[in-house]
N, C-alpha and C positions, 0 to 999 in steps of 0.2 A: 286801769280804768278804760284805757283806749281799746284794749282787746275786748272788754265786756261790751263797750258801745258798738264795736264792729259786729260782735255776735248778735246783738239785738237787731241791728240793721239787716243782717242776713236772714234772721228768723221772721222778719216783719211780714213778708208775703205768705209763708206757711201759716202764720198765726191769723192773718186776715181771712184766709181760706177756711181755717178752723172755725172762726167766728161765724162766717157765712153758713157753714154746714150746721152749726148749732141752731142758728135762726131758722134754717130750712126744716130742721127736725123739731122745731118748737121747744127745744131744750131751754131757750131763753128768748126774750122778745128783741125786736129791733132796737127798742129804746135801751135795753140793758146792754146790748152789743155796743151801742154808741157811747154809753157810759164807760165801758171798758176802753174806749178810744179817747177818753178824756172829756166827752161831751156831757150835757146835762146841766141845767140851771139850778139855782137854789143853793143855800148853804154858805153864801158869801160871809166871811168873817166868823165862821163857826169853828169850834174845836174839832179837828179831824182825828177820829179814832179808827185805826185799821186793825181788824181781826180777821183771821183766815176764814173761819166758818163758824158753824153753830157752837161748837164747844168753846172756842176762844171767846166768842161774843157773849155767851152765857156767863163765862167766868168773869168777863169785864163788866157785866151789867151792874153789879153793886158799886163799882168805882164810878161808872158813868152816872148812875143815879145820885151818888154822893156829890159829884161835881155839879150836877144840875141843881141839887138842893142848896149847895154852898153859894151859888150865884144865880139868882132868878132871871138874869138877862142872858145867861149863857145858852147857846144852841150847840148841838153836837151833830157833826157830819160823820156818819158811820160808813166805812167801805168794807166790803167783804169780797173774797175770791169766788164765792159760790152763790148761786141763786137762792138756795135754801137759807143761807146766812142772811141775805137781804130780806127774804120773807120773814125771818125771825125778827129782825129789827122793825119791819113794818108792823108786825103783830103786837108790838108794845103799845101802839096807838098813842104815842107821845108827840104832841105838836112841835116840841122843841128838838126832836130827833129827825134828821134827814138821812135816808138810807140810799146808797149808791153802790154799784159794782165798782170794784177797785180798778184804777187805771193800770193798763199794762205798763211794764217797766221799760218803756221806750222813751227817749228824750223828748221827741215831739209830742207824744201822748201826755207825758207828765207835765210838760210846759203848758199844754192846753188845759189840763185839769187845774193847775195852779192859777192860771189866768182867770178861769171861770169861777173858782171857789175862794181864792185868796184866804186860806185857813189861818186861824189864829195861832195854832200850834199843831204838832203831829204827835199823837200818842200811839206807839206801836205795841201791840199785845203779843207777848212771848217772843217768837223768833222770826217774825215777818220782816226781815232786813233785806230791802231791795236797793241795790247800789244807785241807780239813776234817780229813783224817788227821793232817797235820802240826800244825795248830792245837790239836786236842784232845789229841794226844800231848804236845805241849809244855806245855799247861795242866796236865797231870798230872805234870809233872816228868820225863817220859821223855826222855832225851837223844836227839837226832836227829843222825845222822852220815851224810853223803852220800859215797859212795866211787865214784871214776871218773866224776864228774859231767861231763856235757857239755851245752853250750848253744850252739846255732848263732847266727849273727849275726841271723837272722830272728827266732828265739825270744827272744833278748835284747831286740830292739827292741819286740817285742810285749809282753813282761812289763814293760818300762820304761814303757809307756803306762798301766799300771794300778797302783793301790796294792797290789793283791793280790800282785804279784811281790815287792815290798819286804817285805810282811808275811810271806810264806813264808820268804824268805831270812833274816829276823830270827830265825826259830825254829830255824835250823840251828846246832847246837852246834859242829860241825866239818865241814869239807868238803875233799875231795881232788878236784881237777878232773882231767879226762882229758888236758887240754892247757892251755897257757898262754893261748890265746885264750878258752877257756871260763872259766878262772880270772878273767880280766880282766872278763868279762861279769857274773860273780857279784859281784865287788867293786863294779862299777858299780851293781849293784842294792842295794848297802848291806851286803854281807857284811863283817864286821870282819876286817881283815888277820890279827889274832891267832887267828882261827878256821881259818886255812888249814893244811891238811896238805900234804905234798909231792904233786906231780902223780902220779897213778897211772892208767895205762891197764890195767885188769884183763885185757883180752883179750891183751895182750902177755905176761901172766904165766902164761898157760896152758902148762903143760908136758906132755910126753908121760908118761902114766900107765902103770902096769903093765897089760899087756894080754895077751890070749890070741889071737894072730893065727891065721887059717886056714892050713892047710898047702898054700898055693898059692904059686907063684913070684911074688914081689912085683912084679917088673919088668913082668910081663904082666897085672897085676890092676888094674882100674879101680874106684874107689869113686865112686858117685853119692850125695853126702851131702845129706840134708835136702831132697829133691826135693818139688815141689808138683804139684798137679793140673794137667794140661796140659804138664807137663815130662817125665814118665816116658816118654811115647810118643816124644818127640824123642830122649831119651837112648838108648832101646832101638833106634830107627832108626839112630842114629849107631854104636852098638855093633855092630849087625848088619853095617853097611857095613864097619866097621873089621875085624871078625872074618873077613870074606871075604878080606882081605889078610893077616891075622895070626891064623891059626886057634887059636893057643894063648891068645888073649885071654880073660879072664874078667871078669865084672862083679858087684860087690856093690852092690845097690840098696837104699839105706836111706832110706825116705820120711820126710818131716818128721812126718807123722801116721800112725803104724803102723796105725790102725784102717782105713785105706784099702787094706790089703793084698789083700783079695779082688778089688777093682777093678784093682789093679796086676798081680795074677797073671793076670787076663784079658788085660791088655795084653801081658804077656810071651808068653802063648800065641798071641795074635794076630800077634805079631812072628815067630812060628815058632821060638821059643827054648825050650829046656828050663830048668826052674828048680827049686831047692830052697828051702824056707821055714824060716827060723830058728825061728819060734814053734812049728812042728810037729815040731821036732826032726829034720828031714831032714838026712842027711849032705850036706856040700857037694861033691857030685860033678857037678852040672850046670854049664852055662856061666854061669848067672845065679843068684846067691844073694840071695833076698829077705830082707833083714835087718829084720824087722818087730817089733823089740823096743825097749825103752827101756834106756838106761844102758850100752850096749855099744859106743858109737861109737869108743872107744879101740881096741877089737879090730879094727874095720873100717879105721881109719886105719893101724894097724900092719900090716894085711894088704895094703895097696895102694901101689903105686909112683906111681899117678896118682889125683888126686881132682878130680872135677867138683863144684864148689860149687853147691848147689841154690838155688832162688829167683832165679836170674839169667838163665835162658832165658825165664821168664815174669816179668811185672813185679811181683815181690815185694821188690825192693830188694837181693836177695842176702844170703847168710849169711856168717858169719865166715870169713876166711881164716887166722886165727891158729891154729886147731886143726890143720888140715892142715899148716901150716908147722911147728908144733911137732913133728909126727910125721914130718917130712921127706917129705911127699907132694908131688909136682909138681902145682901148682894150675892147673886149667882153670876158666874161668868164662864166663858169658854177658854180654850188654851191660847188664843191670839190676843195678847194684851200689851204688845210692844209699845204702843203710844203712851201708856201709863205704867211702864214696867215697875218702877220704884214703888208706886202707890199700891199696885196689886201684890208686890212682894211683901210689903209691910202688912197688908191685909191678910194674906195667906199665913204669914208667920205668926200673927196674933189671933188667928181664928176669926177674922172679921169678914170673911167671904168664903163661898164654896166654889171651887173650881169644878166645872162639869165638862168633861172632854167628849161626851157622846150624848145622843138622845136619851139613852137609858139612864145615864147619870142625872141628866136634867130632870127627867120624869120622876126619878126617885126623890130628888130634892124637893120638887113641887109637892109631891104627895106626902112627904114625911115631916116637913118643917112645921112644928107646932108653934103656938104663941110664945112659949118659953124659949124655944130654939131661935125664933126670930129676934126676941129681945137680947139673947146672948150674942148673936151675930152683930146686931146694931151697936151694942155697947162696945164690943171689941173693935168695930170699924171706927167708931168715934175716937177711941184711944189710939188706934193705929195711924189715922190720918191727921190727927192733931186738931187744935182749936182753930176757929176762924180768926182771920186778921181783923184789925180795927180799920174798917174802910173809911170812916170819917177822917181819921188821922192821916191815912194815906192820901185821901183826896185833897186835904189841905196842903200837904207837902207838894203834891203835883200842881195844885192851883197856883202856888207861889212861884212856879217856874215860867208862867206865861202871862 
């Protein structure tokens, strides 16, 4: 632990310069930078839930809502590592939810955060295990609960080589692993068996939420979800090729980072396609709908019979297949799916998704997937990814720990 503390002190100045650079570039506000340094009021006595970014926060939302429903007095303080994650939490428009940027894992910063917020407990989503944060929270008697924890074989071996891994695990009051292999690795690091909760994969518990779909024929609508820079041009090229064969085809383009909307609009125009922009209030009458807002993904999933999952044509590791599967969208994806390797392997093995390694293959899928094909893919995806977890039961088990 001493070596880690020394490392965080050495990195303090470079990190401060990085924060200043982000503020100067308007990648985040001064207020958000101060939050990263432990500042920001509000949320005293709330349940602290930390999720890395959009995907983790989306997967944790059913649990958060179940906890709020279980206790009408409960408030939740959500911290995320990314601005888009914070924007997503804000988009829920829930007065009992406070959203902040996560404090950097420096002792002085974490102490400041804990002094300001005095959380009721800390729920960590998946694998966001930060040594100083956990040690200082535990020292103040803040219960630490890890939900949907995952640990790869490589990470387990790396943590086993240091005392730091065992020290962190000793501070965990309760842990629900994502799978039995991860559970075994946490036990090997010293987690007491009586601190185990049943295995929970939060992403399989994502259900289809109430939505307001577009008035478009679902079978001929494609959603490109959470696309990244370098990916939109490929999706648009594929869509243009497919539309030449299937003129009724329409595209909802929902970028991972909505602030890139002006650049994406230029790409759409360059592709010779007409578009409407959600944030401008444009009616969805063009062949491309640029969905550049936060918190509306359920609307877009419900509007589309086919979903290309972003981050997979460029090397970003791919985004979750569980959300489109929950909304019964036929899943299309590129070759880069390392973030959800097991899920995509299960999908591909059971015919629950189509892997498209090129623009031509993506265009072919968009043009040829009939209503029957889409139904076959969605049924196979449901079988491959498994049933949703019982969030109310999970929430009650977690609630009993703080």
